[in-house]
MARKOL-393480 format. One record per atom (N, C-alpha, C): residue number from 1; chain; atom name; x, y, z. Coordinates in nm, 3 decimals. Layout:
BEGIN
{marza NUM,A,CA,{X,Y,Z}};
...
end
This chain:
BEGIN
{marza 1,A,N,{0.105,-0.141,0.041}};
{marza 1,A,CA,{0.037,0.036,-0.002}};
{marza 1,A,C,{0.081,0.125,0.006}};
{marza 2,A,N,{0.075,0.235,-0.073}};
{marza 2,A,CA,{0.159,0.344,-0.122}};
{marza 2,A,C,{0.126,0.451,0.019}};
{marza 3,A,N,{0.240,0.509,0.080}};
{marza 3,A,CA,{0.243,0.585,0.168}};
{marza 3,A,C,{0.197,0.705,0.123}};
{marza 4,A,N,{0.091,0.744,0.243}};
{marza 4,A,CA,{0.040,0.908,0.234}};
{marza 4,A,C,{0.091,1.020,0.286}};
{marza 5,A,N,{0.110,1.142,0.278}};
{marza 5,A,CA,{0.208,1.232,0.320}};
{marza 5,A,C,{0.122,1.311,0.312}};
{marza 6,A,N,{0.033,1.352,0.276}};
{marza 6,A,CA,{-0.082,1.460,0.288}};
{marza 6,A,C,{-0.250,1.427,0.293}};
{marza 7,A,N,{-0.286,1.490,0.354}};
{marza 7,A,CA,{-0.436,1.516,0.350}};
{marza 7,A,C,{-0.494,1.496,0.210}};
{marza 8,A,N,{-0.457,1.566,0.120}};
{marza 8,A,CA,{-0.484,1.551,0.010}};
{marza 8,A,C,{-0.450,1.407,-0.067}};
{marza 9,A,N,{-0.376,1.351,-0.037}};
{marza 9,A,CA,{-0.326,1.189,-0.108}};
{marza 9,A,C,{-0.415,1.092,-0.035}};
{marza 10,A,N,{-0.434,1.145,0.104}};
{marza 10,A,CA,{-0.531,1.029,0.155}};
{marza 10,A,C,{-0.684,1.074,0.096}};
{marza 11,A,N,{-0.710,1.204,0.072}};
{marza 11,A,CA,{-0.844,1.224,-0.033}};
{marza 11,A,C,{-0.824,1.162,-0.141}};
{marza 12,A,N,{-0.721,1.201,-0.227}};
{marza 12,A,CA,{-0.732,1.129,-0.359}};
{marza 12,A,C,{-0.742,0.974,-0.416}};
{marza 13,A,N,{-0.674,0.885,-0.308}};
{marza 13,A,CA,{-0.709,0.727,-0.281}};
{marza 13,A,C,{-0.849,0.722,-0.214}};
{marza 14,A,N,{-0.901,0.799,-0.164}};
{marza 14,A,CA,{-1.044,0.756,-0.086}};
{marza 14,A,C,{-1.171,0.743,-0.240}};
{marza 15,A,N,{-1.129,0.846,-0.307}};
{marza 15,A,CA,{-1.193,0.903,-0.386}};
{marza 15,A,C,{-1.193,0.797,-0.546}};
{marza 16,A,N,{-1.050,0.737,-0.535}};
{marza 16,A,CA,{-1.024,0.681,-0.687}};
{marza 16,A,C,{-1.114,0.568,-0.684}};
{marza 17,A,N,{-1.146,0.549,-0.783}};
{marza 17,A,CA,{-1.229,0.417,-0.875}};
{marza 17,A,C,{-1.149,0.267,-0.859}};
{marza 18,A,N,{-1.022,0.333,-0.881}};
{marza 18,A,CA,{-0.887,0.210,-0.883}};
{marza 18,A,C,{-0.877,0.162,-0.705}};
{marza 19,A,N,{-0.893,0.256,-0.661}};
{marza 19,A,CA,{-0.845,0.220,-0.496}};
{marza 19,A,C,{-0.921,0.051,-0.462}};
{marza 20,A,N,{-0.818,-0.041,-0.436}};
{marza 20,A,CA,{-0.878,-0.139,-0.369}};
{marza 20,A,C,{-0.981,-0.156,-0.241}};
{marza 21,A,N,{-1.069,-0.264,-0.234}};
{marza 21,A,CA,{-1.116,-0.238,-0.100}};
{marza 21,A,C,{-1.031,-0.291,0.046}};
{marza 22,A,N,{-0.886,-0.339,0.002}};
{marza 22,A,CA,{-0.795,-0.383,0.109}};
{marza 22,A,C,{-0.766,-0.182,0.111}};
{marza 23,A,N,{-0.740,-0.135,0.072}};
{marza 23,A,CA,{-0.665,0.015,0.091}};
{marza 23,A,C,{-0.759,0.088,0.137}};
{marza 24,A,N,{-0.915,0.084,0.074}};
{marza 24,A,CA,{-0.997,0.161,0.184}};
{marza 24,A,C,{-1.026,0.119,0.292}};
{marza 25,A,N,{-1.058,0.010,0.309}};
{marza 25,A,CA,{-1.041,-0.028,0.484}};
{marza 25,A,C,{-0.951,-0.001,0.561}};
{marza 26,A,N,{-0.783,0.069,0.501}};
{marza 26,A,CA,{-0.712,0.107,0.568}};
{marza 26,A,C,{-0.735,0.295,0.567}};
{marza 27,A,N,{-0.750,0.339,0.468}};
{marza 27,A,CA,{-0.805,0.473,0.502}};
{marza 27,A,C,{-0.928,0.508,0.537}};
{marza 28,A,N,{-1.038,0.377,0.584}};
{marza 28,A,CA,{-1.111,0.442,0.675}};
{marza 28,A,C,{-1.075,0.434,0.810}};
{marza 29,A,N,{-0.913,0.415,0.831}};
{marza 29,A,CA,{-0.892,0.459,0.955}};
{marza 29,A,C,{-0.799,0.577,0.962}};
{marza 30,A,N,{-0.843,0.686,0.859}};
{marza 30,A,CA,{-0.762,0.779,0.887}};
{marza 30,A,C,{-0.808,0.925,0.936}};
{marza 31,A,N,{-0.714,0.971,0.991}};
{marza 31,A,CA,{-0.806,1.087,1.111}};
{marza 31,A,C,{-0.824,1.202,1.083}};
{marza 32,A,N,{-0.861,1.183,0.926}};
{marza 32,A,CA,{-0.918,1.307,0.828}};
{marza 32,A,C,{-1.074,1.268,0.833}};
{marza 33,A,N,{-1.166,1.343,0.869}};
{marza 33,A,CA,{-1.312,1.309,0.842}};
{marza 33,A,C,{-1.342,1.280,0.720}};
{marza 34,A,N,{-1.280,1.391,0.628}};
{marza 34,A,CA,{-1.342,1.380,0.500}};
{marza 34,A,C,{-1.280,1.276,0.423}};
{marza 35,A,N,{-1.166,1.254,0.456}};
{marza 35,A,CA,{-1.118,1.118,0.407}};
{marza 35,A,C,{-1.208,0.973,0.442}};
{marza 36,A,N,{-1.283,0.957,0.559}};
{marza 36,A,CA,{-1.370,0.910,0.564}};
{marza 36,A,C,{-1.513,0.886,0.511}};
{marza 37,A,N,{-1.545,1.054,0.451}};
{marza 37,A,CA,{-1.707,1.013,0.388}};
{marza 37,A,C,{-1.641,1.018,0.267}};
{marza 38,A,N,{-1.501,0.999,0.194}};
{marza 38,A,CA,{-1.514,0.999,0.059}};
{marza 38,A,C,{-1.507,0.857,0.039}};
{marza 39,A,N,{-1.430,0.732,0.156}};
{marza 39,A,CA,{-1.451,0.587,0.189}};
{marza 39,A,C,{-1.567,0.523,0.149}};
{marza 40,A,N,{-1.695,0.658,0.284}};
{marza 40,A,CA,{-1.805,0.594,0.238}};
{marza 40,A,C,{-1.916,0.593,0.119}};
{marza 41,A,N,{-1.837,0.719,0.029}};
{marza 41,A,CA,{-1.872,0.712,-0.120}};
{marza 41,A,C,{-1.839,0.651,-0.216}};
{marza 42,A,N,{-1.702,0.590,-0.149}};
{marza 42,A,CA,{-1.642,0.478,-0.321}};
{marza 42,A,C,{-1.739,0.330,-0.308}};
{marza 43,A,N,{-1.753,0.321,-0.462}};
{marza 43,A,CA,{-1.811,0.174,-0.484}};
{marza 43,A,C,{-1.755,0.084,-0.454}};
{marza 44,A,N,{-1.611,0.101,-0.388}};
{marza 44,A,CA,{-1.572,-0.074,-0.380}};
{marza 44,A,C,{-1.535,-0.045,-0.207}};
{marza 45,A,N,{-1.591,0.020,-0.136}};
{marza 45,A,CA,{-1.617,-0.014,-0.028}};
{marza 45,A,C,{-1.693,-0.107,0.010}};
{marza 46,A,N,{-1.645,-0.221,0.119}};
{marza 46,A,CA,{-1.675,-0.347,0.143}};
{marza 46,A,C,{-1.799,-0.284,0.250}};
{marza 47,A,N,{-1.897,-0.388,0.264}};
{marza 47,A,CA,{-2.004,-0.352,0.377}};
{marza 47,A,C,{-1.960,-0.314,0.540}};
{marza 48,A,N,{-1.892,-0.446,0.559}};
{marza 48,A,CA,{-1.813,-0.416,0.679}};
{marza 48,A,C,{-1.737,-0.303,0.744}};
{marza 49,A,N,{-1.710,-0.226,0.653}};
{marza 49,A,CA,{-1.624,-0.099,0.675}};
{marza 49,A,C,{-1.751,-0.006,0.636}};
{marza 50,A,N,{-1.824,0.006,0.605}};
{marza 50,A,CA,{-1.931,0.077,0.601}};
{marza 50,A,C,{-2.002,0.057,0.727}};
{marza 51,A,N,{-2.012,-0.039,0.802}};
{marza 51,A,CA,{-2.081,-0.047,0.930}};
{marza 51,A,C,{-1.977,0.004,1.052}};
{marza 52,A,N,{-1.860,0.002,1.018}};
{marza 52,A,CA,{-1.734,0.091,1.100}};
{marza 52,A,C,{-1.759,0.204,1.079}};
{marza 53,A,N,{-1.818,0.275,0.993}};
{marza 53,A,CA,{-1.770,0.368,0.979}};
{marza 53,A,C,{-1.906,0.501,1.073}};
{marza 54,A,N,{-2.015,0.380,1.054}};
{marza 54,A,CA,{-2.106,0.459,1.144}};
{marza 54,A,C,{-2.063,0.592,1.217}};
{marza 55,A,N,{-2.122,0.657,1.234}};
{marza 55,A,CA,{-2.059,0.739,1.340}};
{marza 55,A,C,{-2.157,0.732,1.450}};
{marza 56,A,N,{-2.097,0.734,1.655}};
{marza 56,A,CA,{-2.157,0.698,1.704}};
{marza 56,A,C,{-2.281,0.798,1.749}};
{marza 57,A,N,{-2.266,0.908,1.689}};
{marza 57,A,CA,{-2.325,1.002,1.720}};
{marza 57,A,C,{-2.308,1.104,1.608}};
{marza 58,A,N,{-2.408,1.173,1.561}};
{marza 58,A,CA,{-2.448,1.264,1.428}};
{marza 58,A,C,{-2.499,1.373,1.458}};
{marza 59,A,N,{-2.384,1.463,1.565}};
{marza 59,A,CA,{-2.408,1.584,1.577}};
{marza 59,A,C,{-2.379,1.690,1.510}};
{marza 60,A,N,{-2.239,1.645,1.501}};
{marza 60,A,CA,{-2.123,1.755,1.392}};
{marza 60,A,C,{-2.183,1.738,1.272}};
{marza 61,A,N,{-2.122,1.836,1.173}};
{marza 61,A,CA,{-2.159,1.861,1.015}};
{marza 61,A,C,{-2.137,1.718,0.963}};
{marza 62,A,N,{-1.985,1.667,1.018}};
{marza 62,A,CA,{-1.866,1.576,0.948}};
{marza 62,A,C,{-1.938,1.467,0.987}};
{marza 63,A,N,{-2.001,1.460,1.089}};
{marza 63,A,CA,{-2.116,1.314,1.125}};
{marza 63,A,C,{-2.196,1.300,1.024}};
{marza 64,A,N,{-2.277,1.386,1.018}};
{marza 64,A,CA,{-2.384,1.406,0.932}};
{marza 64,A,C,{-2.364,1.383,0.776}};
{marza 65,A,N,{-2.226,1.430,0.704}};
{marza 65,A,CA,{-2.188,1.388,0.594}};
{marza 65,A,C,{-2.165,1.250,0.609}};
{marza 66,A,N,{-2.052,1.214,0.695}};
{marza 66,A,CA,{-2.031,1.045,0.695}};
{marza 66,A,C,{-2.187,0.975,0.728}};
{marza 67,A,N,{-2.290,1.001,0.752}};
{marza 67,A,CA,{-2.400,0.931,0.783}};
{marza 67,A,C,{-2.467,0.953,0.664}};
{marza 68,A,N,{-2.483,1.056,0.589}};
{marza 68,A,CA,{-2.587,1.093,0.458}};
{marza 68,A,C,{-2.456,0.978,0.332}};
{marza 69,A,N,{-2.351,0.986,0.359}};
{marza 69,A,CA,{-2.264,0.878,0.271}};
{marza 69,A,C,{-2.274,0.730,0.271}};
{marza 70,A,N,{-2.309,0.725,0.366}};
{marza 70,A,CA,{-2.347,0.576,0.456}};
{marza 70,A,C,{-2.479,0.510,0.391}};
{marza 71,A,N,{-2.577,0.616,0.428}};
{marza 71,A,CA,{-2.708,0.591,0.396}};
{marza 71,A,C,{-2.721,0.608,0.248}};
{marza 72,A,N,{-2.636,0.642,0.173}};
{marza 72,A,CA,{-2.666,0.648,0.014}};
{marza 72,A,C,{-2.621,0.516,-0.060}};
{marza 73,A,N,{-2.502,0.453,-0.021}};
{marza 73,A,CA,{-2.411,0.351,-0.085}};
{marza 73,A,C,{-2.492,0.239,-0.064}};
{marza 74,A,N,{-2.522,0.185,-0.224}};
{marza 74,A,CA,{-2.591,0.102,-0.235}};
{marza 74,A,C,{-2.585,-0.048,-0.162}};
{marza 75,A,N,{-2.434,-0.045,-0.097}};
{marza 75,A,CA,{-2.393,-0.193,-0.019}};
{marza 75,A,C,{-2.417,-0.172,0.069}};
{marza 76,A,N,{-2.470,-0.077,0.150}};
{marza 76,A,CA,{-2.444,-0.064,0.365}};
{marza 76,A,C,{-2.546,-0.149,0.364}};
{marza 77,A,N,{-2.521,-0.189,0.426}};
{marza 77,A,CA,{-2.576,-0.361,0.551}};
{marza 77,A,C,{-2.695,-0.297,0.612}};
{marza 78,A,N,{-2.785,-0.416,0.628}};
{marza 78,A,CA,{-2.930,-0.373,0.685}};
{marza 78,A,C,{-2.877,-0.315,0.861}};
{marza 79,A,N,{-2.803,-0.388,0.916}};
{marza 79,A,CA,{-2.739,-0.361,1.044}};
{marza 79,A,C,{-2.719,-0.217,1.073}};
{marza 80,A,N,{-2.614,-0.151,0.954}};
{marza 80,A,CA,{-2.563,-0.045,0.934}};
{marza 80,A,C,{-2.704,0.081,0.952}};
{marza 81,A,N,{-2.799,0.036,0.850}};
{marza 81,A,CA,{-2.855,0.156,0.853}};
{marza 81,A,C,{-2.966,0.127,0.961}};
{marza 82,A,N,{-2.992,0.052,1.044}};
{marza 82,A,CA,{-3.069,0.049,1.135}};
{marza 82,A,C,{-2.975,0.142,1.269}};
{marza 83,A,N,{-2.859,0.121,1.245}};
{marza 83,A,CA,{-2.841,0.208,1.333}};
{marza 83,A,C,{-2.815,0.353,1.282}};
{marza 84,A,N,{-2.849,0.396,1.138}};
{marza 84,A,CA,{-2.849,0.519,1.132}};
{marza 84,A,C,{-2.928,0.532,1.178}};
{marza 85,A,N,{-3.087,0.493,1.177}};
{marza 85,A,CA,{-3.188,0.510,1.175}};
{marza 85,A,C,{-3.249,0.554,1.345}};
{marza 86,A,N,{-3.184,0.431,1.401}};
{marza 86,A,CA,{-3.177,0.545,1.559}};
{marza 86,A,C,{-3.092,0.669,1.588}};
{marza 87,A,N,{-2.999,0.651,1.521}};
{marza 87,A,CA,{-2.881,0.786,1.574}};
{marza 87,A,C,{-2.952,0.934,1.472}};
{marza 88,A,N,{-2.989,0.910,1.424}};
{marza 88,A,CA,{-3.051,1.032,1.285}};
{marza 88,A,C,{-3.133,1.114,1.371}};
{marza 89,A,N,{-3.247,1.081,1.450}};
{marza 89,A,CA,{-3.387,1.134,1.484}};
{marza 89,A,C,{-3.345,1.300,1.575}};
{marza 90,A,N,{-3.176,1.288,1.640}};
{marza 90,A,CA,{-3.187,1.435,1.712}};
{marza 90,A,C,{-3.201,1.519,1.610}};
{marza 91,A,N,{-3.130,1.498,1.486}};
{marza 91,A,CA,{-3.072,1.558,1.359}};
{marza 91,A,C,{-3.203,1.622,1.259}};
{marza 92,A,N,{-3.318,1.528,1.334}};
{marza 92,A,CA,{-3.414,1.556,1.181}};
{marza 92,A,C,{-3.494,1.673,1.230}};
{marza 93,A,N,{-3.528,1.794,1.361}};
{marza 93,A,CA,{-3.550,1.851,1.347}};
{marza 93,A,C,{-3.564,2.013,1.281}};
{marza 94,A,N,{-3.539,2.015,1.192}};
{marza 94,A,CA,{-3.511,2.145,1.123}};
{marza 94,A,C,{-3.399,2.231,1.195}};
{marza 95,A,N,{-3.341,2.204,1.292}};
{marza 95,A,CA,{-3.236,2.264,1.378}};
{marza 95,A,C,{-3.105,2.307,1.283}};
{marza 96,A,N,{-3.079,2.416,1.343}};
{marza 96,A,CA,{-2.935,2.478,1.261}};
{marza 96,A,C,{-2.822,2.405,1.291}};
{marza 97,A,N,{-2.777,2.399,1.163}};
{marza 97,A,CA,{-2.650,2.317,1.158}};
{marza 97,A,C,{-2.672,2.176,1.100}};
{marza 98,A,N,{-2.844,2.147,1.074}};
{marza 98,A,CA,{-2.832,1.997,1.058}};
{marza 98,A,C,{-2.881,1.998,0.885}};
{marza 99,A,N,{-2.866,2.052,0.832}};
{marza 99,A,CA,{-2.911,2.006,0.713}};
{marza 99,A,C,{-2.843,1.887,0.623}};
{marza 100,A,N,{-2.693,1.809,0.708}};
{marza 100,A,CA,{-2.680,1.728,0.619}};
{marza 100,A,C,{-2.721,1.614,0.679}};
{marza 101,A,N,{-2.750,1.611,0.823}};
{marza 101,A,CA,{-2.846,1.558,0.905}};
{marza 101,A,C,{-2.994,1.529,0.803}};
{marza 102,A,N,{-3.036,1.586,0.783}};
{marza 102,A,CA,{-3.155,1.598,0.717}};
{marza 102,A,C,{-3.127,1.522,0.542}};
{marza 103,A,N,{-3.007,1.519,0.501}};
{marza 103,A,CA,{-3.005,1.480,0.377}};
{marza 103,A,C,{-2.986,1.302,0.396}};
{marza 104,A,N,{-2.910,1.332,0.508}};
{marza 104,A,CA,{-2.846,1.177,0.547}};
{marza 104,A,C,{-3.017,1.095,0.616}};
{marza 105,A,N,{-3.139,1.143,0.667}};
{marza 105,A,CA,{-3.221,1.112,0.689}};
{marza 105,A,C,{-3.349,1.088,0.567}};
{marza 106,A,N,{-3.328,1.149,0.471}};
{marza 106,A,CA,{-3.379,1.116,0.320}};
{marza 106,A,C,{-3.340,1.040,0.242}};
{marza 107,A,N,{-3.190,1.001,0.263}};
{marza 107,A,CA,{-3.164,0.899,0.199}};
{marza 107,A,C,{-3.193,0.785,0.229}};
{marza 108,A,N,{-3.188,0.769,0.377}};
{marza 108,A,CA,{-3.229,0.647,0.453}};
{marza 108,A,C,{-3.360,0.580,0.454}};
{marza 109,A,N,{-3.470,0.705,0.453}};
{marza 109,A,CA,{-3.586,0.668,0.411}};
{marza 109,A,C,{-3.590,0.621,0.259}};
{marza 110,A,N,{-3.534,0.717,0.193}};
{marza 110,A,CA,{-3.531,0.627,0.042}};
{marza 110,A,C,{-3.460,0.530,0.010}};
{marza 111,A,N,{-3.363,0.433,0.107}};
{marza 111,A,CA,{-3.290,0.332,0.071}};
{marza 111,A,C,{-3.354,0.233,0.048}};
{marza 112,A,N,{-3.394,0.148,-0.026}};
{marza 112,A,CA,{-3.519,-0.005,-0.002}};
{marza 112,A,C,{-3.450,-0.089,0.050}};
{marza 113,A,N,{-3.329,-0.086,0.113}};
{marza 113,A,CA,{-3.257,-0.211,0.242}};
{marza 113,A,C,{-3.302,-0.135,0.327}};
{marza 114,A,N,{-3.326,-0.024,0.419}};
{marza 114,A,CA,{-3.345,0.013,0.521}};
{marza 114,A,C,{-3.467,-0.039,0.578}};
{marza 115,A,N,{-3.475,-0.108,0.695}};
{marza 115,A,CA,{-3.580,-0.210,0.719}};
{marza 115,A,C,{-3.696,-0.079,0.775}};
{marza 116,A,N,{-3.816,-0.131,0.760}};
{marza 116,A,CA,{-3.932,-0.080,0.760}};
{marza 116,A,C,{-3.977,0.001,0.887}};
{marza 117,A,N,{-3.931,-0.061,1.024}};
{marza 117,A,CA,{-3.929,-0.048,1.128}};
{marza 117,A,C,{-3.911,0.068,1.175}};
{marza 118,A,N,{-3.726,0.033,1.143}};
{marza 118,A,CA,{-3.675,0.149,1.146}};
{marza 118,A,C,{-3.699,0.293,1.061}};
{marza 119,A,N,{-3.754,0.309,0.976}};
{marza 119,A,CA,{-3.776,0.417,0.954}};
{marza 119,A,C,{-3.885,0.479,1.006}};
{marza 120,A,N,{-4.027,0.357,1.019}};
{marza 120,A,CA,{-4.157,0.384,1.062}};
{marza 120,A,C,{-4.093,0.439,1.247}};
{marza 121,A,N,{-4.042,0.417,1.336}};
{marza 121,A,CA,{-3.980,0.470,1.445}};
{marza 121,A,C,{-3.925,0.623,1.488}};
{marza 122,A,N,{-3.828,0.644,1.317}};
{marza 122,A,CA,{-3.820,0.739,1.310}};
{marza 122,A,C,{-3.886,0.830,1.279}};
{marza 123,A,N,{-4.002,0.836,1.171}};
{marza 123,A,CA,{-4.081,0.886,1.170}};
{marza 123,A,C,{-4.221,0.929,1.197}};
{marza 124,A,N,{-4.211,0.838,1.349}};
{marza 124,A,CA,{-4.334,0.904,1.396}};
{marza 124,A,C,{-4.305,0.933,1.559}};
{marza 125,A,N,{-4.150,0.950,1.528}};
{marza 125,A,CA,{-4.089,1.074,1.663}};
{marza 125,A,C,{-4.168,1.197,1.658}};
{marza 126,A,N,{-4.204,1.279,1.748}};
{marza 126,A,CA,{-4.229,1.377,1.833}};
{marza 126,A,C,{-4.125,1.518,1.743}};
{marza 127,A,N,{-3.994,1.438,1.789}};
{marza 127,A,CA,{-3.865,1.515,1.761}};
{marza 127,A,C,{-3.862,1.541,1.593}};
{marza 128,A,N,{-3.918,1.429,1.519}};
{marza 128,A,CA,{-3.830,1.461,1.388}};
{marza 128,A,C,{-3.990,1.596,1.335}};
{marza 129,A,N,{-3.940,1.690,1.247}};
{marza 129,A,CA,{-4.007,1.781,1.188}};
{marza 129,A,C,{-4.065,1.750,1.043}};
{marza 130,A,N,{-4.177,1.868,1.066}};
{marza 130,A,CA,{-4.313,1.787,0.983}};
{marza 130,A,C,{-4.212,1.836,0.847}};
{marza 131,A,N,{-4.143,1.914,0.832}};
{marza 131,A,CA,{-4.085,1.964,0.672}};
{marza 131,A,C,{-3.985,1.822,0.636}};
{marza 132,A,N,{-3.946,1.770,0.740}};
{marza 132,A,CA,{-3.874,1.643,0.709}};
{marza 132,A,C,{-3.948,1.531,0.641}};
{marza 133,A,N,{-4.071,1.487,0.699}};
{marza 133,A,CA,{-4.114,1.415,0.686}};
{marza 133,A,C,{-4.205,1.442,0.538}};
{marza 134,A,N,{-4.244,1.568,0.509}};
{marza 134,A,CA,{-4.295,1.636,0.370}};
{marza 134,A,C,{-4.194,1.576,0.285}};
{marza 135,A,N,{-4.052,1.626,0.322}};
{marza 135,A,CA,{-3.971,1.598,0.207}};
{marza 135,A,C,{-3.962,1.423,0.156}};
{marza 136,A,N,{-3.940,1.375,0.283}};
{marza 136,A,CA,{-3.945,1.196,0.221}};
{marza 136,A,C,{-4.082,1.160,0.176}};
{marza 137,A,N,{-4.198,1.217,0.211}};
{marza 137,A,CA,{-4.329,1.187,0.124}};
{marza 137,A,C,{-4.263,1.244,-0.024}};
{marza 138,A,N,{-4.202,1.349,-0.046}};
{marza 138,A,CA,{-4.193,1.374,-0.179}};
{marza 138,A,C,{-4.093,1.307,-0.252}};
{marza 139,A,N,{-3.990,1.262,-0.177}};
{marza 139,A,CA,{-3.882,1.173,-0.217}};
{marza 139,A,C,{-3.864,0.995,-0.264}};
{marza 140,A,N,{-3.962,0.989,-0.106}};
{marza 140,A,CA,{-3.939,0.835,-0.159}};
{marza 140,A,C,{-4.029,0.753,-0.279}};
{marza 141,A,N,{-3.996,0.652,-0.296}};
{marza 141,A,CA,{-4.072,0.552,-0.400}};
{marza 141,A,C,{-4.093,0.408,-0.295}};
{marza 142,A,N,{-4.074,0.430,-0.209}};
{marza 142,A,CA,{-4.113,0.291,-0.141}};
{marza 142,A,C,{-4.255,0.288,-0.108}};
{marza 143,A,N,{-4.287,0.234,-0.103}};
{marza 143,A,CA,{-4.469,0.234,-0.096}};
{marza 143,A,C,{-4.494,0.238,0.082}};
{marza 144,A,N,{-4.447,0.157,0.143}};
{marza 144,A,CA,{-4.429,0.093,0.312}};
{marza 144,A,C,{-4.448,0.212,0.334}};
{marza 145,A,N,{-4.368,0.334,0.313}};
{marza 145,A,CA,{-4.311,0.455,0.384}};
{marza 145,A,C,{-4.448,0.543,0.321}};
{marza 146,A,N,{-4.456,0.564,0.210}};
{marza 146,A,CA,{-4.577,0.630,0.158}};
{marza 146,A,C,{-4.706,0.573,0.242}};
{marza 147,A,N,{-4.736,0.472,0.230}};
{marza 147,A,CA,{-4.844,0.411,0.333}};
{marza 147,A,C,{-4.855,0.441,0.498}};
{marza 148,A,N,{-4.722,0.445,0.527}};
{marza 148,A,CA,{-4.728,0.548,0.688}};
{marza 148,A,C,{-4.766,0.650,0.699}};
{marza 149,A,N,{-4.709,0.740,0.546}};
{marza 149,A,CA,{-4.716,0.908,0.559}};
{marza 149,A,C,{-4.851,0.927,0.539}};
{marza 150,A,N,{-4.883,0.869,0.475}};
{marza 150,A,CA,{-5.071,0.923,0.442}};
{marza 150,A,C,{-5.157,0.930,0.561}};
{marza 151,A,N,{-5.094,0.854,0.677}};
{marza 151,A,CA,{-5.182,0.864,0.791}};
{marza 151,A,C,{-5.066,0.960,0.896}};
{marza 152,A,N,{-4.993,1.021,0.874}};
{marza 152,A,CA,{-4.939,1.095,0.913}};
{marza 152,A,C,{-4.986,1.227,1.011}};
{marza 153,A,N,{-4.970,1.284,1.127}};
{marza 153,A,CA,{-5.038,1.383,1.186}};
{marza 153,A,C,{-5.036,1.496,1.113}};
{marza 154,A,N,{-4.975,1.558,1.031}};
{marza 154,A,CA,{-4.993,1.676,0.994}};
{marza 154,A,C,{-5.057,1.640,0.821}};
{marza 155,A,N,{-5.137,1.738,0.782}};
{marza 155,A,CA,{-5.242,1.722,0.662}};
{marza 155,A,C,{-5.162,1.726,0.541}};
{marza 156,A,N,{-5.013,1.856,0.588}};
{marza 156,A,CA,{-4.916,1.821,0.497}};
{marza 156,A,C,{-4.895,1.736,0.424}};
{marza 157,A,N,{-4.860,1.646,0.510}};
{marza 157,A,CA,{-4.723,1.528,0.475}};
{marza 157,A,C,{-4.859,1.433,0.426}};
{marza 158,A,N,{-4.936,1.429,0.459}};
{marza 158,A,CA,{-5.066,1.331,0.429}};
{marza 158,A,C,{-5.077,1.393,0.273}};
{marza 159,A,N,{-5.091,1.495,0.243}};
{marza 159,A,CA,{-5.109,1.527,0.134}};
{marza 159,A,C,{-5.030,1.534,0.032}};
{marza 160,A,N,{-4.906,1.530,0.067}};
{marza 160,A,CA,{-4.779,1.522,-0.029}};
{marza 160,A,C,{-4.736,1.352,-0.043}};
{marza 161,A,N,{-4.764,1.263,0.068}};
{marza 161,A,CA,{-4.741,1.114,0.048}};
{marza 161,A,C,{-4.888,1.060,-0.072}};
{marza 162,A,N,{-5.012,1.098,-0.079}};
{marza 162,A,CA,{-5.100,1.127,-0.082}};
{marza 162,A,C,{-5.056,1.122,-0.294}};
{marza 163,A,N,{-5.030,1.224,-0.330}};
{marza 163,A,CA,{-4.971,1.287,-0.435}};
{marza 163,A,C,{-4.883,1.189,-0.483}};
{marza 164,A,N,{-4.774,1.162,-0.376}};
{marza 164,A,CA,{-4.646,1.090,-0.450}};
{marza 164,A,C,{-4.693,0.960,-0.446}};
{marza 165,A,N,{-4.808,0.925,-0.403}};
{marza 165,A,CA,{-4.859,0.770,-0.425}};
{marza 165,A,C,{-4.932,0.768,-0.599}};
{marza 166,A,N,{-4.978,0.866,-0.619}};
{marza 166,A,CA,{-5.086,0.864,-0.691}};
{marza 166,A,C,{-4.937,0.915,-0.842}};
{marza 167,A,N,{-4.867,1.000,-0.826}};
{marza 167,A,CA,{-4.763,0.978,-0.939}};
{marza 167,A,C,{-4.698,0.860,-0.969}};
{marza 168,A,N,{-4.654,0.799,-0.858}};
{marza 168,A,CA,{-4.595,0.650,-0.849}};
{marza 168,A,C,{-4.686,0.582,-0.950}};
{marza 169,A,N,{-4.845,0.552,-0.871}};
{marza 169,A,CA,{-4.903,0.512,-0.985}};
{marza 169,A,C,{-4.940,0.521,-1.169}};
{marza 170,A,N,{-4.917,0.588,-1.187}};
{marza 170,A,CA,{-4.939,0.677,-1.305}};
{marza 170,A,C,{-4.801,0.642,-1.397}};
{marza 171,A,N,{-4.702,0.616,-1.330}};
{marza 171,A,CA,{-4.553,0.639,-1.372}};
{marza 171,A,C,{-4.568,0.492,-1.485}};
{marza 172,A,N,{-4.520,0.504,-1.576}};
{marza 172,A,CA,{-4.461,0.335,-1.645}};
{marza 172,A,C,{-4.379,0.240,-1.585}};
{marza 173,A,N,{-4.420,0.124,-1.595}};
{marza 173,A,CA,{-4.306,0.056,-1.502}};
{marza 173,A,C,{-4.213,0.010,-1.604}};
{marza 174,A,N,{-4.045,0.032,-1.485}};
{marza 174,A,CA,{-3.959,0.004,-1.573}};
{marza 174,A,C,{-3.923,-0.131,-1.612}};
end
């Protein structure tokens, strides 16, 4: 494995599609948060590395960015998605500096591999903003999530979910 001397070298390696899974495993232990995010975005990153990258809390912008990258990765294992569902609730309140957490939450709710129960628990929380639930209703293609949101406590969310269902019903199948 080539030695890295500068943060840019770490980042370039983490972003490269030629970087091997073994090298990505090593890069995941980098002291640089932005390198961890790049590892989580790399398609060659293995599922166990993605699980190990799940932040213990998602209060900082860097942790939220990492959570978003993990939630969007197609190979993130169910266990990691469950952990994210449990940890994202505090930043889905439309609070200041929670934009990346919001993005992570939407990606999590749209990911077809995220267990429904984790999404349901997250969306039913009183701590989760109506605006977040509305965006999920607009963005997701998951029928189970939309069926939950048509029974939401907010009329705005219910209408958005119903509109999305109607849109999906009229789309031609792929």
